[in-house]
N, C-alpha and C positions, 0 to 999 in steps of 0.2 A: 865479747860476743855480741852484745847489743850495740856497742859502738860501730862494729864492722857492718852490722845489718842496716843501721841508720845511714852510714857512709854509702853503702850500696844502693839503698833506696833513693838517697839524695842524688847520686850520680845518675841513676836511671831516669829520675824526674827531670834532671837537667837535659839529658839526651833527648827525651821526649819533647820537651819545650823547644829545644833547638831544632828538631825535626819539624815541628809545627810552624815555627817562625821562618824556616828556610824558604818556604814558598809561600808567598803572601795570599794567593787565592786558589788552593787546590780544589779539585773537582769534589762533589760531595762524597762519592764513595772513597776517594783517597783521603779525605778529611776523617771519615769514620774509621778507616783502616789505620791512620796514623794515631788517632786518640785511643782506639782499642789496643793497638800495639804498645803504646806507651803505658797504658794501664796494666796490660798482661805482662809487660816487661817488669814493672814494679812489684806486681803480685807474685810472679815467678821468682823474682829475687828474694822476696820476703818469705815465701813458703819454703823454698829449697836452700835457704841461707846463703844465697849468692852462687850456687853451682851454675857452671856455664850451661848445661843441658836445661836446667830449669828456667834460667833467664830467657834463653833462645826459644824454648818451647812456649814459655808464657807469652813472648812477644808475637810469635806466630799464630798462636790460638786466638789471642786478643785481637791481632790484625784481621784475622778472617772474620771473627765475630763482628767487629766493628764495622767491617765492609758490608756484611750482609744486613746488619741492622739499618745502615744508612740506605742500602738499596731499598729495603722494605719501606722506610720512611718516604723515600722518593716516589715509590710506586703508590703509596697511600695519598700523598699530596697530589699526584697526577690524577688519581681516581676521584678525589674530592673535587678538584677543579672541573673535571669532565661533567659532573652531575649538578653543577650550579647553574 
């Protein structure tokens, strides 16, 4: 059981790494979505023991959260530069 969990987590990590390396300079929001999706994919696989719905759901939720965090960071940087 532990072996299959680790194998799934490792495979998900490799997929996320390949997605990050596929495009050398993604836009900021895309980078946040990719990182969040990769983390969500791994967490979804670990929590649901590799069920397809858990993996896909984790990746979707992680991608949305990562995208929103990166958008907030971009807005914050833009506002900080405006008041300097």
